[in-house]
N, C-alpha and C positions, 0 to 999 in steps of 0.2 A: 036518150045520154050514153045507153054501154057503147053502141057505134060509135060514138065520138072521145071516149076515151081511150078505145083501141087504136083509132086515126092517131090519137095524141101521142100515145104511148109508142104507136109506127112511128112517127113524125122525129121521136127524141133518138128512138136510134139510128132513123135515118139520117138528123142533121149528125150525131156525134159518131158517125162512118164516116161523112162526107170532112167533118171535120181531120178526123185522123188522116186522112187522105193525103192532106198537105202536112200535117206534122210527123205522122208514124216514122219519117225515116230520118227522123233524129234522131228516135226517140232508138232506134235500131241500133243507127250508125255509133255512136254514143255508148250504146249498152245501158242508157241512163230509164226510166218510162219514162209515157210521153203522154201528155195531162193536154188536160183540153178545161176551159173554165168557160164556162155559158151557163145559159138557168134553166129555165123550165119551168110551166104552167102549172098548179094546179088542174086538174082535167072536173071538176065541183064545181067549178068558178069557168069553164068554158063561155056562159053566157057575158062574161067580167074579166078576160082576162090581165085587168093590172090590178086582180084582186088573187095571193093565193099564191105571185111568181116568185120565184127563190134562187138562186143563188148557189149554183153547184161547184162541184169538180168530179171528173172524170180521168183514171188513172189509167193507163195498158203497159200493164207488170204481167211478165210469164204468159204470154199469148194469148189475153183474156180483160177486155176493159173491167171497170171495177167503181161505180160509185162510192164517191165517197162520202161518208154522212157527215155534216157538220152538224153544228145545235140549229135545230129550224126558225126557231124563235128571232136569234140574229141577222139567220140569214133570211128573214121570209121580204119580200118586196125590195131587196138587195140587189144591184147591181156591181158585175166585177170591175172596179175603174182601171186594176194593175198586176201581176203577176211578173215573179224577178228571179232566176234561179243561179246561182252560186256560180263561178267559172271555176273555181277550185275545192272545190266539195260539194256533199247531196245534199244543197239547203235548199228551199224553194221559199218565196215572202209572197201573197193576194194579199189583197185591199178592196171592198168592196162599200159602197156605199149607197143612201137610199135620192134617187134621183136628187132632183131641183131645186133651190131654193131653198125653203126651209126644211133641210132633209138631216135631222135626227140633232142626238148630242154626240155620236161615237162613232168612229171610223170602226168595221167589222174587220179581223184579221188572222185572219188563216200562213203557219208557218211549220214548213214540214222541214226535219232532221236527215232523213231518209228517200230524198230524192222525188217526194209525193207519194211513199204509202201509206203513208199516215199523217195525221195532222194533230197539231192545236190550235186553239182561239182567245183572243183576247181582244175583247175590246178598249181601243182609244179614247176617253173622252176632249172633245176639241173646246176648243178657246170661245167656239159660238155654232150655234147650229146650223147660219148661212154659211161656214166653211167647206172648201169642196177639196177631194186628195189632187195630189202637184203631183210630189213626186218622193224617190223611197230609191236611199243610196247604203251599202256597206260594206264597210272597207274589212282588209284584211288585220287591222287592230283591234276589231269586235266596233268601230267607232260607227255609225247611224243616224242617221238623219230621217225623220219626214216632213214633209212639207207639205201645207195647206195653203190652200188661196182666199182671202174674202174678198168679195166684191161690189158693193152698190148694196152694202148693207144698210141694214132699218132700223138696226140698233146701235146710238150712239157713244154706247161706251166701249166701239171696237174699232178701231182704223183699217177701212182698205189695204191688202195690202199680204202679204206671206209671213206664214207664223211656221217655225220649224222647230220640232222637238228631237231630242239629242238622246242618244245611248251607246253607253260607253262597254256594253259587257254584250255585245250585242244581239242585242234585243231583247235580251230579259226584261227589261224595265225600263223605262221611259222617262225624260223631266218630265214636271207638272205642267210648267209655266213654260212656254215657246219663246222665240226670240223671233223676234218681229226685223223683219227686214220690206220694204218699199216694192224694190223690186226682187225676180226670183232669184234667190241663190244659186250660184254654178254648181253645180254638180265635180262629187272627186275626182280627182286622174284616177288612183283605184278603186274607183268605184267597182264590187267586185258581182252585180249585178246586171245580169243580163234579159230585156223581158223578154215577156214570151206572151204574143198574143189570145187579146182575151175579148171574149163577142160581152156586151153590154146587154145588148137583148135577151136572144137567144132564143128557145123555144118557147113559142106561145102560139095561141089559138087565134084564128082570123078573127077580124072584128068585125065582117062583114058576116061571117056566117059561123054558125057555133060547130059546126060539125064540119068543118073546113079550116084545121090547124095549119100556120105557115110557120118556118124558120127566119127568123130576120136577120 
């Protein structure tokens, strides 16, 4: 197990470096920290990599990579679905959820107001456990929309379609009752968020050999 842990640690660092090569140019040219949204597996669960998987964020700032400490309970076995960076201010949003099917009652949302150097977290309660993340937008006036998609739901009380939660104060608080639409709502023309690439699988142990971790 010790050798397995060392190999996993090495693969985590190697995977981060590979991703860094593709995005670090943006961080340097814009003077904004480079960010990586990925996931790591718990070395203690190498024989079952589906256990202990956790969504994490790495930030490259002042010449070094740093792992952001997010609430472990909320991001355990979760994967990033979206990350977006504001075009006009040092603000970043990221959304994680749990798998497919019955994926739990909440979306886990990370928010930064200093370009990813520090983060806060909150959970958004969804109308259905079977609804998944669809989109997020933010405008200069502080109006925000977060849409989830419900498809082939086993719950008769919820119609398939799109449910949008809204905010009028830049995401500090959100509506408790979402707006329903049978089709995907269009993104606002003045959306300030630019998508950042995320890894939905990240660094995990190999399914075939516990001592041979792989980057998926």
